[in-house]
OpenMM code with the backbone's topology and positions (N, CA, C; nanometers):
from openmm import Vec3, app, unit

residues = "PHE ILE GLY SER LYS ALA ALA TYR ALA LEU SER GLN ASN LEU LYS VAL ILE ALA CYS ILE GLY GLU LEU LEU GLU GLU ARG GLU ALA GLY LYS THR PHE ASP VAL CYS PHE LYS GLN LEU LYS ALA PHE ALA".split()
positions = [
    Vec3(0.7655, -0.2055, -0.7148),
    Vec3(0.6826, -0.1904, -0.5961),
    Vec3(0.5568, -0.2755, -0.6069),
    Vec3(0.4769, -0.2533, -0.7102),
    Vec3(0.3526, -0.3288, -0.7247),
    Vec3(0.3801, -0.4745, -0.7587),
    Vec3(0.4893, -0.4983, -0.8310),
    Vec3(0.5250, -0.6358, -0.8651),
    Vec3(0.5562, -0.7186, -0.7423),
    Vec3(0.6274, -0.6607, -0.6465),
    Vec3(0.6601, -0.7352, -0.5245),
    Vec3(0.5356, -0.7593, -0.4399),
    Vec3(0.4436, -0.6654, -0.4403),
    Vec3(0.3184, -0.6849, -0.3667),
    Vec3(0.2362, -0.7966, -0.4299),
    Vec3(0.2307, -0.7989, -0.5622),
    Vec3(0.1569, -0.9043, -0.6316),
    Vec3(0.2220, -1.0397, -0.6067),
    Vec3(0.3543, -1.0455, -0.6114),
    Vec3(0.4253, -1.1711, -0.5867),
    Vec3(0.3975, -1.2218, -0.4453),
    Vec3(0.3971, -1.1311, -0.3491),
    Vec3(0.3683, -1.1714, -0.2114),
    Vec3(0.2257, -1.2252, -0.2000),
    Vec3(0.1307, -1.1567, -0.2591),
    Vec3(-0.0084, -1.2018, -0.2541),
    Vec3(-0.0221, -1.3407, -0.3156),
    Vec3(0.0431, -1.3633, -0.4285),
    Vec3(0.0379, -1.4946, -0.4927),
    Vec3(0.1031, -1.6010, -0.4052),
    Vec3(0.2105, -1.5660, -0.3365),
    Vec3(0.2776, -1.6629, -0.2491),
    Vec3(0.1897, -1.7020, -0.1303),
    Vec3(0.0932, -1.6180, -0.0984),
    Vec3(-0.0005, -1.6457, 0.0101),
    Vec3(-0.1302, -1.7081, -0.0419),
    Vec3(-0.1260, -1.7568, -0.1661),
    Vec3(-0.2407, -1.8216, -0.2321),
    Vec3(-0.3601, -1.7286, -0.2498),
    Vec3(-0.3332, -1.6008, -0.2651),
    Vec3(-0.4390, -1.5046, -0.2944),
    Vec3(-0.4474, -1.4845, -0.4453),
    Vec3(-0.5609, -1.4419, -0.4926),
    Vec3(-0.5793, -1.4096, -0.6339),
    Vec3(-0.5422, -1.2633, -0.6551),
    Vec3(-0.4816, -1.2348, -0.7689),
    Vec3(-0.4413, -1.0981, -0.8013),
    Vec3(-0.5098, -1.0570, -0.9304),
    Vec3(-0.5732, -0.9430, -0.9293),
    Vec3(-0.6347, -0.8861, -1.0490),
    Vec3(-0.5607, -0.7567, -1.0801),
    Vec3(-0.4984, -0.7529, -1.1964),
    Vec3(-0.4227, -0.6345, -1.2372),
    Vec3(-0.5123, -0.5445, -1.3218),
    Vec3(-0.5374, -0.4259, -1.2748),
    Vec3(-0.6163, -0.3278, -1.3490),
    Vec3(-0.5200, -0.2263, -1.4094),
    Vec3(-0.5171, -0.2227, -1.5408),
    Vec3(-0.4273, -0.1304, -1.6092),
    Vec3(-0.5086, -0.0476, -1.7072),
    Vec3(-0.4491, 0.0572, -1.7585),
    Vec3(-0.5164, 0.1381, -1.8586),
    Vec3(-0.4467, 0.2707, -1.8791),
    Vec3(-0.4883, 0.3346, -1.9844),
    Vec3(-0.4267, 0.4611, -2.0207),
    Vec3(-0.5235, 0.5760, -1.9950),
    Vec3(-0.4700, 0.6949, -1.9881),
    Vec3(-0.5522, 0.8153, -1.9777),
    Vec3(-0.6091, 0.8485, -2.1149),
    Vec3(-0.7140, 0.9268, -2.1186),
    Vec3(-0.7732, 0.9672, -2.2453),
    Vec3(-0.6701, 1.0368, -2.3334),
    Vec3(-0.5895, 1.1216, -2.2729),
    Vec3(-0.4875, 1.1937, -2.3499),
    Vec3(-0.3862, 1.0971, -2.4115),
    Vec3(-0.3511, 0.9927, -2.3366),
    Vec3(-0.2568, 0.8928, -2.3878),
    Vec3(-0.3191, 0.8135, -2.5021),
    Vec3(-0.4469, 0.7815, -2.4897),
    Vec3(-0.5163, 0.7089, -2.5967),
    Vec3(-0.5220, 0.7935, -2.7228),
    Vec3(-0.5602, 0.9194, -2.7063),
    Vec3(-0.5710, 1.0083, -2.8224),
    Vec3(-0.4356, 1.0325, -2.8882),
    Vec3(-0.3281, 1.0211, -2.8100),
    Vec3(-0.1931, 1.0397, -2.8640),
    Vec3(-0.1381, 0.9108, -2.9245),
    Vec3(-0.2178, 0.8027, -2.9217),
    Vec3(-0.1742, 0.6762, -2.9791),
    Vec3(-0.0723, 0.6020, -2.8940),
    Vec3(-0.0734, 0.6262, -2.7640),
    Vec3(0.0259, 0.5664, -2.6746),
    Vec3(-0.0297, 0.4508, -2.5917),
    Vec3(-0.1461, 0.3984, -2.6299),
    Vec3(-0.2106, 0.2936, -2.5511),
    Vec3(-0.1188, 0.1746, -2.5275),
    Vec3(-0.0588, 0.1214, -2.6342),
    Vec3(0.0261, 0.0032, -2.6203),
    Vec3(0.1436, 0.0308, -2.5276),
    Vec3(0.2121, 0.1414, -2.5487),
    Vec3(0.3302, 0.1732, -2.4678),
    Vec3(0.2951, 0.1876, -2.3200),
    Vec3(0.1855, 0.2556, -2.2918),
    Vec3(0.1450, 0.2787, -2.1533),
    Vec3(0.1067, 0.1468, -2.0861),
    Vec3(0.0246, 0.0670, -2.1540),
    Vec3(-0.0199, -0.0595, -2.0950),
    Vec3(0.0957, -0.1585, -2.0821),
    Vec3(0.1853, -0.1601, -2.1797),
    Vec3(0.3016, -0.2485, -2.1729),
    Vec3(0.3878, -0.2140, -2.0521),
    Vec3(0.4092, -0.0866, -2.0300),
    Vec3(0.4898, -0.0427, -1.9153),
    Vec3(0.4233, -0.0848, -1.7842),
    Vec3(0.2921, -0.0730, -1.7780),
    Vec3(0.2212, -0.1116, -1.6567),
    Vec3(0.2288, -0.2625, -1.6339),
    Vec3(0.2174, -0.3404, -1.7405),
    Vec3(0.2244, -0.4860, -1.7272),
    Vec3(0.3646, -0.5346, -1.6917),
    Vec3(0.4672, -0.4623, -1.7343),
    Vec3(0.6047, -0.5011, -1.7015),
    Vec3(0.6268, -0.5058, -1.5509),
    Vec3(0.5521, -0.4276, -1.4768),
    Vec3(0.5668, -0.4265, -1.3311),
    Vec3(0.5289, -0.5611, -1.2699),
    Vec3(0.4495, -0.6396, -1.3412),
    Vec3(0.4057, -0.7695, -1.2903),
    Vec3(0.4927, -0.8838, -1.3398),
    Vec3(0.5847, -0.8561, -1.4310),
    Vec3(0.6670, -0.9631, -1.4899),
    Vec3(0.7797, -1.0045, -1.3979),
] * unit.nanometer
topology = app.Topology()
chain = topology.addChain("A")
for resn in residues:
    res = topology.addResidue(resn, chain)
    for name in ("N", "CA", "C"):
        topology.addAtom(name, app.Element.getBySymbol(name[0]), res)
């Protein structure tokens, strides 16, 4: 969903800023990499 929106924006010569991050609970559980990786995959 977000990946297609970003692709469309880029096709219209717009700049895209991807804001990603984990919740405090995810950080404390050591899941930062997994959470952020999953979020970034949406843009690939």
